[in-house]
C-alpha positions as CSV (number, residue, x, y, z in Angstrom):
1,M,-34.1,7.0,-16.4
2,K,-31.5,8.9,-18.3
3,T,-30.4,12.5,-17.9
4,K,-30.1,14.6,-21.1
5,C,-27.1,16.8,-21.3
6,S,-27.0,20.2,-22.9
7,T,-24.6,20.9,-25.9
8,A,-24.5,24.6,-25.3
9,E,-21.1,24.4,-23.5
10,G,-19.5,22.2,-26.2
11,R,-19.6,18.4,-26.7
12,K,-21.6,16.6,-24.0
13,A,-23.0,13.1,-23.8
14,T,-26.4,12.8,-25.3
15,A,-27.6,10.8,-22.3
16,V,-25.9,9.2,-19.3
17,D,-27.5,6.6,-17.2
18,P,-27.2,7.9,-13.6
19,E,-26.4,4.5,-12.2
20,L,-23.6,4.1,-14.8
21,K,-22.3,7.5,-14.0
22,A,-22.2,6.7,-10.2
23,A,-20.6,3.3,-10.8
24,T,-18.0,4.9,-13.1
25,L,-17.1,7.6,-10.6
26,R,-16.7,4.9,-7.9
27,R,-14.4,2.9,-10.1
28,L,-12.4,6.0,-10.9
29,A,-12.0,6.8,-7.2
30,R,-10.8,3.2,-6.6
31,I,-8.3,3.6,-9.5
32,A,-7.1,6.9,-8.1
33,G,-6.4,5.0,-4.8
34,Q,-4.5,2.4,-6.8
35,V,-2.4,5.1,-8.5
36,R,-1.6,6.7,-5.1
37,G,-0.5,3.3,-3.9
38,L,1.7,3.0,-6.9
39,E,3.3,6.3,-6.1
40,K,4.0,5.1,-2.6
41,M,5.5,1.9,-4.0
42,V,7.9,3.9,-6.2
43,E,8.8,6.3,-3.3
44,E,9.6,3.3,-1.1
45,E,11.6,1.7,-3.9
46,R,9.6,-1.5,-3.9
47,Y,10.5,-4.5,-6.0
48,C,10.1,-3.6,-9.7
49,A,8.1,-6.7,-10.5
50,D,5.6,-5.8,-7.7
51,V,5.3,-2.3,-9.1
52,L,4.8,-3.6,-12.6
53,L,2.1,-6.0,-11.4
54,Q,0.2,-3.1,-9.8
55,I,0.6,-1.0,-13.0
56,S,-1.0,-3.9,-14.9
57,S,-3.9,-3.9,-12.4
58,V,-4.5,-0.2,-12.9
59,Q,-4.4,-0.5,-16.7
60,E,-7.0,-3.3,-16.5
61,A,-9.2,-1.3,-14.3
62,L,-9.0,1.7,-16.7
63,R,-9.9,-0.7,-19.6
64,G,-13.0,-1.7,-17.7
65,V,-14.1,2.0,-17.2
66,S,-13.3,2.6,-20.9
67,R,-15.6,-0.3,-21.9
68,Q,-18.4,1.2,-19.8
69,V,-18.0,4.7,-21.3
70,M,-17.8,3.2,-24.8
71,Q,-21.0,1.3,-24.3
72,N,-22.8,4.4,-23.1
73,H,-21.4,6.3,-26.2
74,L,-22.6,3.7,-28.6
75,R,-26.1,3.4,-27.0
76,H,-26.8,7.1,-26.8
77,C,-24.4,9.5,-28.6
78,A,-23.7,7.3,-31.6
79,A,-27.2,6.0,-32.0
80,D,-28.6,9.5,-31.9
81,A,-26.1,10.9,-34.4
82,I,-26.7,8.0,-36.8
83,R,-30.5,8.5,-36.6
84,K,-30.2,12.3,-37.0
85,S,-28.9,12.7,-40.6
86,P,-26.6,11.1,-43.2
87,E,-24.0,13.8,-42.5
88,S,-23.9,13.2,-38.7
89,A,-24.0,9.5,-39.3
90,E,-20.9,9.7,-41.5
91,A,-19.1,11.9,-38.9
92,M,-20.0,9.4,-36.2
93,Y,-18.7,6.4,-38.2
94,D,-15.4,8.2,-38.6
95,E,-15.3,9.0,-34.9
96,L,-16.1,5.4,-34.0
97,L,-13.4,4.0,-36.3
98,D,-10.9,6.4,-34.7
99,L,-12.0,5.4,-31.2
100,V,-11.7,1.7,-32.1
101,Y,-8.2,2.1,-33.5
102,R,-7.1,4.2,-30.5
103,H,-8.8,1.8,-28.0
104,A,-7.1,-1.2,-29.6
105,R,-3.6,0.0,-28.8
């Protein structure tokens, strides 16, 4: 079951799977803990290579969250926009290309 989001307050997701939302929030909380750990490592002047390794772990965790959000965006927001009209489809194609270019950095 998916929840529909209102667009009255600006841009909102067309639909978000509640399980995906819960999993994403759990992952983000874990990542926040990793970042707090990184802060502590820097405060304690830990060995640079250890800090860099932890930074790499956080970046990979964020990439995983990004993939989940992108999948939801493609399944719901993009699919709906593409079905809606040629104009909204064209705008979505531009948005997706921009996201792909930014995501690939």
